[in-house]
N, C-alpha and C positions, 0 to 999 in steps of 0.2 A: 696558341701560345699559353703556357702555364702562368699561374700567378707569380711564381718565382722569376720566370723569364720577363714578365711585364715589369716587375720591380727592378730587375737588373737593367732593363732598357730605360726605365725612368731615371734611375740613378746615373746611368751613362749620359743621358741628355742633360741632367743637372750639372754633371761634372764638366761636360763640354762647354756649357754656358758660363760656368765659373772660370774656366781657363781662358775663354775668349774675353771675359770681362777683365781678367788680369792683364792680358795682352793690351787691351785698350787703355787700361790704367797706366801701364808701363810706357807705351808709346806717347801718351799724352804728357806724362811727367817728364820724359826725356826731351820732348820737343819744347816744353815750356822752360826747362831748367838746365839744359845741356850747356856746358861752358863753351864748347866749340864743336864743329861738325864731327871731327874725328873722335873726340871724347864722347859725344852723344851716341855715335855709332857703336862704340865699344860697350857703353852702358846698355844700349838697347839689345845688342847681340847677347851679352851676358845674361841679362834678365830674361829674355825670351828663351834662351837656352835652359835656364832654370825651370821655366814653365814647361818646356818640352820634356825635361827629365821627370817632372811631376806627372805629365800626361802619360809617359811611358810606364810609370809604376803601376803594378796590378792593384785593382781595388779590393779583391777578395783577401781576407786575412789580415789586412792592415799593413802599415809600414813601420818597421822597427826604428825607433828614434835614434838609437846609437848608430845604426847603419846609415840612416839619413844624414847624420852629421859627417860621418866618414866619407860617404859618397860625394857630398858637396865639396869637402876638402880635396878629394882625389880629382874631382871634375875640374878644379881650378889649378891642378898641378902641385898641390901642397905635399911636400915630402915629410915635413916634420910634424909628428902627431902632437896634439895638445899635451901640456905637462900633466894635466888631469882630465880624463874623460871617463865619467862614471855616473851610474844611476841604475835603478831597477829596469827590468825589461818592460818596455812600454810599446804598445802597438797603436799608432795613430790611425784614425779614420782618414778617408780620402781628402776631405775638406781641410782638416787641420794639417795634414802632411803637405798639402800644396802650399798653404800659407807659411808653414815653418820652413819649407824649402826656399821660398822667396826671402824670408828673414835671414836664413843661414847664408844664402848667396850674398846678401849685402854685408853681413858680418865678415865673411871670409874675404870678400873683395877689399873691404876697408882695412882689414888686418894685414893683407898682403901689401897694400899700397902704403899704409901709414903706421901700422901697429905691430902686434906681437908676432905676426908671421913674417915680418920684414927685418926683425932684429934678433940676433942669436941669444942675447942675454935676457930677453923678455920672457914672460910666462903667459900661457893661455890655459885657462881652466874652464871646462865645460861640464856642468853637473846638473842633475835633475832629480826630483823626488816628488812623492805625493804628500800633500798636506791637507789639513782641515779634517772635519768630522768624517769618519769612514773614508779617508783618502779622497775627498771630494774634488780636489784641484791638483792639476799638474803644475809644478813649479820648475822653471828652467832658467839657468843662469849661464851667460857667456861673459867671462871676466878676463881682461887683459891687464897685465901689470908689468912695471919695469920698462915701459916704453920711453926711450929717450926723446925729449922735446915733443912730447905728445900734444901739448897745448898749442904749439906753433905749426902743426902740420896741416891745418886747414880742415880737420875733421869737424863735421857739423851735421845738424839734423837735416835729413833729406828723405829720399824715397823709403829707406829702411825704417826711419822713424814714422813715416806715414803708414806703412804696413803695420808696424807695431801698435801705434796708438789708435788708428781708425779701423783697419780691417780686422785685427784681432778682436777688437771690441764689438764691431758690427756683425761680423760673420761667426765668431766663436763665443761671444759674450764673455770674453776674458779681458786681460789688461796687459799692457806692455810698456816698458820704459827703457830708454837708452840714455845713460849718463856719460858725458865726455869729461873725464877726470884729468888731473895734472899728469898722471903717469899711465894712462890707458883708457879703457872704456868698460862700462858695466852695462850689460843688457839683461833685464829680468822680464820673464813672461810667466803669466799664470792663466790657465785655461780650465774651466770646469771639466771634470772628467767625462761627464755625459756629452759634452760638445766635442771632445778631443779624441777619445779613446775608443778602440774596438772593445766592446764589452764581452767578456767570456760568458758562455752559456752556463 
């Protein structure tokens, strides 16, 4: 076996362990926090499905961020594209793509149930750009606005916030914040480029 094949094999083992850890985290959270059996089962199926889509994505060449957003929207049957979906071409490495897919799954699910993807007059803006010295960090925003009765819908910090605040920090050395506002939600993620991106040669 060549050095390149050994490296690929090691990365594949690391990725498998990460994905299994995510499944354990998901099942533990749903078991502890599910409102009822049917709701828990739906949450579990959706989140494990997101992990499955992450596992099916190729490792080589990275994952395009825009396609990742669109893929998660399509996977949940969303027909209406965000009002704004824009940013430079970004290729995420396997670890950051897996975590971002989980975050996006939570954001899309909540927007379908309570937010901008459930109301025709609301707006969804998904944007990202590089910031800092020499574009040292990826800045990502998911913003919903014009959501009627957003404060009364029962949206609250849950598994998505856990992924944002803990896993983004521990796994990618980044930061994440989700704000539940009077008329929608604002999610902001920042990840060091060295932790998140496939670097061009």
